[in-house]
C-alpha positions as CSV (number, residue, x, y, z in Angstrom):
1,M,31.2,-35.4,-48.9
2,S,30.7,-34.6,-52.5
3,V,32.9,-32.2,-54.4
4,R,32.4,-30.7,-57.8
5,P,35.1,-31.0,-60.5
6,T,37.1,-27.8,-61.0
7,D,39.7,-26.7,-63.5
8,S,42.2,-25.6,-60.8
9,A,43.3,-26.5,-57.3
10,R,41.6,-24.6,-54.5
11,K,41.0,-24.4,-50.8
12,M,37.7,-25.6,-49.2
13,V,36.5,-25.4,-45.6
14,L,34.7,-28.2,-43.9
15,P,32.2,-26.8,-41.3
16,T,32.8,-29.7,-39.0
17,L,35.3,-32.7,-38.9
18,V,35.4,-35.5,-36.4
19,L,38.3,-37.9,-36.8
20,T,37.2,-41.5,-37.3
21,E,38.7,-44.9,-38.0
22,T,37.4,-47.8,-40.1
23,C,35.8,-50.7,-38.1
24,D,33.5,-53.7,-38.4
25,E,29.8,-53.3,-38.4
26,E,29.7,-54.8,-34.9
27,G,32.3,-52.4,-33.5
28,A,31.3,-50.1,-30.7
29,G,30.0,-46.8,-32.0
30,A,30.1,-48.0,-35.6
31,M,28.5,-45.7,-38.2
32,S,27.7,-46.6,-41.8
33,V,29.2,-44.5,-44.6
34,A,26.6,-45.3,-47.2
35,A,27.4,-42.5,-49.6
36,A,30.7,-44.1,-50.5
37,T,31.1,-46.2,-53.7
38,D,31.7,-49.3,-51.4
39,P,29.8,-48.7,-48.1
40,Y,31.9,-49.2,-45.0
41,F,31.8,-48.5,-41.2
42,V,33.7,-46.0,-39.1
43,R,33.8,-44.9,-35.5
44,P,35.3,-41.9,-33.7
45,V,38.9,-42.2,-32.6
46,R,38.0,-40.8,-29.2
47,V,36.4,-43.1,-26.7
48,E,34.3,-40.6,-24.7
49,V,33.4,-43.0,-21.9
50,E,37.0,-43.8,-21.2
51,S,38.3,-40.4,-22.2
52,S,41.0,-42.0,-24.4
53,R,41.9,-42.4,-28.0
54,R,41.9,-45.6,-30.1
55,D,44.8,-44.4,-32.2
56,G,47.2,-44.2,-29.2
57,K,47.7,-40.4,-29.5
58,P,47.7,-38.2,-26.4
59,N,44.3,-37.2,-25.0
60,W,45.0,-33.5,-25.4
61,A,45.4,-33.8,-29.2
62,P,42.3,-32.4,-30.8
63,H,40.1,-34.9,-32.6
64,Q,37.1,-32.7,-33.7
65,F,37.3,-29.5,-35.5
66,N,35.2,-26.6,-36.9
67,L,36.3,-24.9,-40.1
68,F,38.8,-27.5,-41.1
69,P,40.7,-26.4,-44.3
70,L,41.0,-28.9,-47.2
71,V,43.3,-28.6,-50.2
72,L,41.5,-29.8,-53.4
73,E,43.2,-30.9,-56.6
74,G,42.0,-29.5,-59.9
75,S,39.9,-32.7,-60.3
76,G,38.0,-31.7,-57.1
77,A,39.4,-34.6,-55.0
78,P,41.3,-33.8,-51.8
79,W,45.0,-33.7,-52.1
80,A,45.7,-36.4,-49.6
81,E,49.3,-35.5,-48.6
82,A,48.5,-31.9,-48.1
83,V,45.4,-32.7,-46.0
84,L,47.4,-35.1,-43.8
85,F,50.1,-32.5,-43.4
86,I,47.6,-29.9,-42.1
87,L,45.9,-32.4,-39.9
88,S,49.3,-33.5,-38.4
89,A,50.2,-29.9,-37.7
90,I,46.8,-29.2,-36.0
91,E,47.0,-32.4,-33.9
92,N,50.5,-31.4,-32.7
93,T,49.4,-27.9,-31.7
94,P,47.7,-27.4,-28.3
95,N,44.7,-25.0,-28.7
96,P,45.2,-24.6,-32.5
97,D,44.0,-21.4,-34.2
98,M,42.3,-22.6,-37.4
99,R,43.0,-19.3,-39.1
100,T,46.7,-20.2,-39.2
101,F,46.1,-23.5,-40.9
102,D,43.6,-21.9,-43.2
103,A,46.5,-19.8,-44.5
104,H,48.6,-23.0,-44.9
105,A,45.9,-24.5,-47.0
106,L,45.7,-21.4,-49.2
107,D,49.5,-21.6,-49.7
108,L,49.4,-25.3,-50.7
109,A,46.5,-24.7,-53.0
110,A,48.6,-22.1,-54.8
111,F,51.4,-24.6,-55.0
112,R,49.1,-27.3,-56.3
113,R,47.7,-24.9,-59.0
114,F,51.2,-24.1,-60.1
115,I,52.4,-27.7,-60.5
116,E,49.2,-28.6,-62.3
117,E,49.4,-25.7,-64.7
118,E,53.0,-26.4,-65.4
119,D,52.5,-30.2,-65.6
120,I,55.1,-30.8,-62.8
121,D,55.5,-34.0,-60.8
122,W,55.8,-32.6,-57.3
123,T,57.4,-35.9,-56.0
124,R,60.2,-36.0,-58.6
125,F,63.5,-34.1,-57.9
126,P,65.8,-34.4,-61.0
127,P,69.6,-33.8,-60.9
128,S,69.1,-30.3,-62.4
129,K,68.4,-28.1,-59.5
130,L,66.4,-25.5,-61.4
131,S,64.1,-28.3,-62.7
132,R,63.0,-29.4,-59.2
133,P,59.5,-28.4,-58.1
134,T,60.7,-26.2,-55.1
135,Y,63.1,-24.1,-57.2
136,R,60.5,-23.8,-60.0
137,F,57.9,-22.6,-57.5
138,R,60.4,-20.1,-56.1
139,A,61.0,-18.7,-59.6
140,H,57.3,-18.5,-60.1
141,L,56.9,-16.5,-56.8
142,N,59.8,-14.2,-57.7
143,Y,58.1,-13.4,-61.0
144,A,54.8,-12.7,-59.3
145,L,56.6,-10.5,-56.8
146,G,58.3,-8.5,-59.5
147,A,55.0,-8.1,-61.4
148,G,53.4,-6.7,-58.3
149,E,50.9,-9.6,-58.1
150,L,52.1,-10.7,-54.6
151,T,53.7,-9.0,-51.7
152,A,57.0,-10.1,-50.2
153,Q,55.3,-11.2,-47.1
154,T,52.9,-13.5,-49.1
155,V,55.7,-14.9,-51.2
156,N,57.8,-15.8,-48.1
157,R,54.9,-17.3,-46.4
158,R,54.0,-19.5,-49.4
159,M,57.5,-20.7,-49.8
160,G,57.8,-21.4,-46.1
161,T,54.7,-23.5,-46.1
162,V,55.9,-25.5,-49.1
163,I,59.3,-26.1,-47.3
164,A,57.4,-27.2,-44.1
165,F,55.3,-29.6,-46.3
166,Y,58.3,-31.3,-47.8
167,R,60.0,-31.5,-44.4
168,W,57.0,-33.2,-43.0
169,L,57.0,-35.6,-45.9
170,A,60.7,-36.5,-45.3
171,T,60.2,-37.1,-41.6
172,D,56.6,-38.2,-40.8
173,A,55.7,-39.6,-44.2
174,L,59.0,-41.5,-44.7
175,W,59.5,-39.9,-48.1
176,A,63.0,-39.4,-49.6
177,P,63.6,-37.4,-52.8
178,E,66.3,-38.6,-55.2
179,N,67.9,-35.1,-54.9
180,P,67.8,-32.4,-52.2
181,P,64.7,-30.2,-52.5
182,W,66.9,-27.3,-51.3
183,H,70.2,-26.5,-49.7
184,E,70.2,-25.3,-46.1
185,R,72.7,-23.7,-43.7
186,D,72.8,-22.5,-40.2
187,V,73.0,-18.8,-39.4
188,Y,73.2,-17.0,-36.1
189,L,71.0,-14.1,-35.3
190,T,72.2,-11.7,-32.5
191,F,69.8,-9.5,-30.6
192,K,69.3,-8.1,-27.1
193,D,66.8,-9.6,-24.7
194,R,64.3,-7.6,-22.6
195,V,67.0,-6.8,-19.9
196,G,69.7,-5.8,-22.4
197,F,71.8,-8.9,-22.6
198,Q,73.1,-9.9,-26.0
199,V,71.8,-13.3,-27.2
200,S,72.6,-15.4,-30.2
201,K,70.1,-17.8,-31.8
202,K,70.8,-20.4,-34.4
203,V,68.4,-20.5,-37.3
204,T,68.3,-22.9,-40.3
205,T,67.8,-21.1,-43.6
206,T,67.5,-22.4,-47.1
207,D,68.4,-21.1,-50.5
208,L,64.7,-20.9,-51.4
209,A,64.2,-17.9,-49.2
210,V,63.0,-14.8,-51.2
211,R,65.0,-11.9,-49.9
212,V,63.6,-8.4,-50.4
213,P,65.6,-5.5,-48.9
214,K,63.5,-3.4,-46.6
215,Q,63.4,0.2,-47.7
216,D,60.9,1.8,-45.3
217,D,60.1,5.5,-45.9
218,P,60.4,7.2,-42.4
219,Y,58.3,10.1,-43.7
220,D,55.3,8.3,-45.1
221,G,53.2,8.8,-41.9
222,A,52.4,5.1,-41.4
223,I,52.9,2.9,-38.4
224,L,53.9,-0.8,-38.4
225,D,51.4,-2.9,-36.5
226,G,50.6,-6.2,-38.4
227,G,50.9,-4.2,-41.6
228,R,51.4,-0.6,-42.6
229,L,48.7,1.4,-41.0
230,R,47.9,5.1,-41.7
231,P,46.2,7.1,-38.9
232,L,43.2,9.0,-40.1
233,P,43.6,12.8,-40.3
234,Q,41.0,14.9,-38.5
235,N,38.9,15.5,-41.7
236,E,38.7,11.8,-42.5
237,Q,37.6,11.1,-38.9
238,E,34.9,13.6,-39.3
239,W,33.8,11.9,-42.5
240,L,33.7,8.6,-40.7
241,V,31.5,10.0,-37.9
242,E,29.2,11.6,-40.5
243,A,28.9,8.3,-42.4
244,L,28.1,6.4,-39.2
245,S,25.5,8.9,-38.3
246,A,23.9,8.6,-41.7
247,A,23.9,4.8,-41.5
248,G,22.1,4.9,-38.2
249,N,23.6,1.6,-37.0
250,T,24.0,1.8,-33.2
251,E,26.4,-1.2,-33.0
252,M,28.7,0.1,-35.7
253,T,28.7,3.6,-34.2
254,L,29.7,2.4,-30.7
255,I,32.3,0.0,-32.1
256,H,33.9,2.8,-34.1
257,L,33.7,5.2,-31.2
258,M,35.5,2.7,-29.0
259,G,38.2,2.3,-31.5
260,R,38.6,6.0,-32.0
261,M,38.5,7.0,-28.4
262,T,40.5,4.2,-26.8
263,G,42.8,2.9,-29.5
264,A,41.5,-0.7,-28.8
265,R,41.7,-3.3,-31.6
266,L,38.7,-4.7,-33.2
267,Q,39.2,-8.1,-31.6
268,S,39.2,-6.5,-28.2
269,I,36.1,-4.3,-28.8
270,C,34.1,-7.1,-30.3
271,T,34.9,-9.7,-27.6
272,M,33.7,-7.4,-24.8
273,K,30.8,-9.0,-22.9
274,V,27.7,-7.4,-21.4
275,R,29.0,-7.8,-17.9
276,H,31.9,-5.5,-18.7
277,V,29.6,-2.5,-19.0
278,L,27.0,-3.2,-16.3
279,A,28.7,-1.6,-13.4
280,F,28.1,2.1,-14.2
281,D,28.2,4.7,-11.5
282,E,26.2,7.8,-12.3
283,E,28.7,9.8,-10.3
284,Q,31.6,8.5,-12.4
285,A,33.8,11.3,-13.8
286,G,36.8,11.1,-16.0
287,A,37.7,7.7,-17.4
288,V,36.6,4.1,-16.5
289,R,39.5,1.6,-16.4
290,L,38.6,-1.7,-18.1
291,P,41.3,-4.5,-17.8
292,I,41.6,-6.6,-21.0
293,G,43.6,-9.7,-21.8
294,P,43.8,-13.3,-20.4
295,G,41.4,-13.9,-17.6
296,T,39.1,-11.0,-18.4
297,G,37.1,-12.5,-21.3
298,I,38.4,-9.8,-23.7
299,D,41.0,-10.8,-26.3
300,T,44.2,-8.9,-27.0
301,K,46.9,-9.4,-29.6
302,G,49.6,-11.7,-28.2
303,D,47.5,-12.3,-25.0
304,K,48.9,-9.2,-23.4
305,Q,47.4,-7.8,-20.2
306,M,46.3,-4.2,-20.8
307,T,43.9,-1.6,-19.4
308,L,41.5,0.4,-21.6
309,H,40.7,3.9,-20.4
310,I,37.1,4.6,-21.5
311,A,35.7,8.2,-21.2
312,A,32.7,8.2,-18.8
313,P,30.2,9.5,-21.4
314,L,31.2,6.7,-23.8
315,Y,31.0,4.1,-21.0
316,R,27.6,5.3,-20.1
317,A,26.5,5.0,-23.7
318,L,27.7,1.4,-23.7
319,N,25.8,0.7,-20.5
320,I,22.6,2.2,-21.9
321,Y,23.0,0.1,-25.0
322,A,23.6,-3.1,-23.1
323,N,20.3,-2.5,-21.2
324,S,18.3,-1.5,-24.3
325,E,15.6,-3.6,-25.8
326,R,17.5,-3.7,-29.1
327,A,20.5,-5.3,-27.5
328,R,18.3,-7.8,-25.6
329,R,16.6,-8.9,-28.8
330,R,19.9,-9.7,-30.4
331,R,21.1,-11.6,-27.3
332,L,18.0,-13.7,-27.4
333,K,18.6,-14.6,-31.0
334,A,22.1,-15.6,-30.0
335,G,20.7,-18.1,-27.5
336,S,20.4,-16.3,-24.1
337,D,20.1,-12.9,-22.5
338,D,23.1,-13.5,-20.3
339,P,25.8,-11.1,-18.8
340,N,28.5,-13.3,-20.4
341,Q,27.0,-12.8,-23.9
342,Y,28.9,-10.6,-26.4
343,L,28.1,-6.9,-26.0
344,F,27.9,-6.4,-29.8
345,L,25.9,-8.8,-31.9
346,S,24.5,-8.6,-35.4
347,K,20.7,-8.5,-36.0
348,R,20.9,-12.3,-36.5
349,G,22.5,-12.7,-33.1
350,A,25.9,-13.4,-34.5
351,P,29.1,-12.1,-32.9
352,Y,31.1,-9.7,-34.9
353,Y,34.3,-11.4,-33.8
354,A,34.8,-14.8,-32.2
355,S,36.9,-15.0,-29.0
356,K,39.8,-17.3,-28.9
357,M,38.1,-19.5,-26.3
358,E,35.0,-19.9,-28.5
359,R,37.2,-20.8,-31.5
360,R,38.7,-23.6,-29.4
361,T,35.3,-25.1,-28.4
362,F,33.9,-27.6,-30.9
363,D,30.5,-26.9,-32.2
364,P,29.0,-30.2,-33.6
365,E,26.4,-28.3,-35.7
366,N,28.7,-25.4,-36.6
367,K,26.0,-22.8,-36.0
368,R,28.5,-20.0,-35.5
369,R,28.4,-17.1,-37.9
370,Y,30.9,-14.2,-37.5
371,A,30.4,-10.9,-39.3
372,F,34.0,-9.4,-39.3
373,D,36.7,-12.0,-39.2
374,G,35.7,-14.4,-42.0
375,G,36.1,-17.2,-39.6
376,A,32.9,-19.1,-40.5
377,V,31.4,-20.6,-43.5
378,G,28.3,-18.9,-44.8
379,T,28.8,-15.4,-43.5
């Protein structure tokens, strides 16, 4: 892999990554790394014939990845400790979602840019608390928050990632700073469970946490659902329908109509398969009930089991589209005209959103291209 020198640290995504170990030329499965300054040989850590790993880690631990995030230093070289931290977190997570670790890489790249710009040694923790890298980064984030450059959510996430990084260094990497990177204490949170019983939970917090009092306006007309969302008033919904009609894009029109008429999330609509709309009854009246969630092939937030109520005319439109020549051409570009294929595909045969199951399946050539979720390189 070649990287170009840059002036500041950044995040980079590898389309594919297979974990290897160095070996002799005669080793089973040995491959030459000729592009290196001093050529050497490697082999995959997973022994496919025996279904075991050479490094002694459990078989369920992932060993090959699509869209693996790297943190690069300003010189363009990978930041070794940050990359190993992300790799360790992924390997210790069954069925990892790479979007989560992509966010960790962005946070650590921001931290790396800060320490390079301020000429800070991130491994040195002097006696003066305010001179330590963690406290200086917290002050930097506080300033960005006050200037309106970052949201409180982003600030807390970045600080949390840096804390997790140093905790990993102190445990897995056997690193010990000369002075504490932060001070922590235990607090107890009290809440009621789903049946109404009061429960207390111990949580460890640090003095690096950025506390911003919540002052929600109960009259702003927004709903809280992964962010502050504003329902579209009637006139804006009419503008949206007019814009979709003018664009003449069948897929976009059906996707938006599904969202508007069922309230379904984009991830649910775009992970629908052809088979979900094939069983149409011409005598059907009212609404068609479509189960979504685990076991159905349609993703939901938090893997919740739900049922979509789709008006019969809209369901019929989906059925007609699934059987159209336009949809068949797109499925063929995706690889197969199969009932298990995504219902909505771009003109290149790319899904608009990748299902969780597909994200967890390694693609050695990384041919996936997603239109909405930013999950792939080269979209």
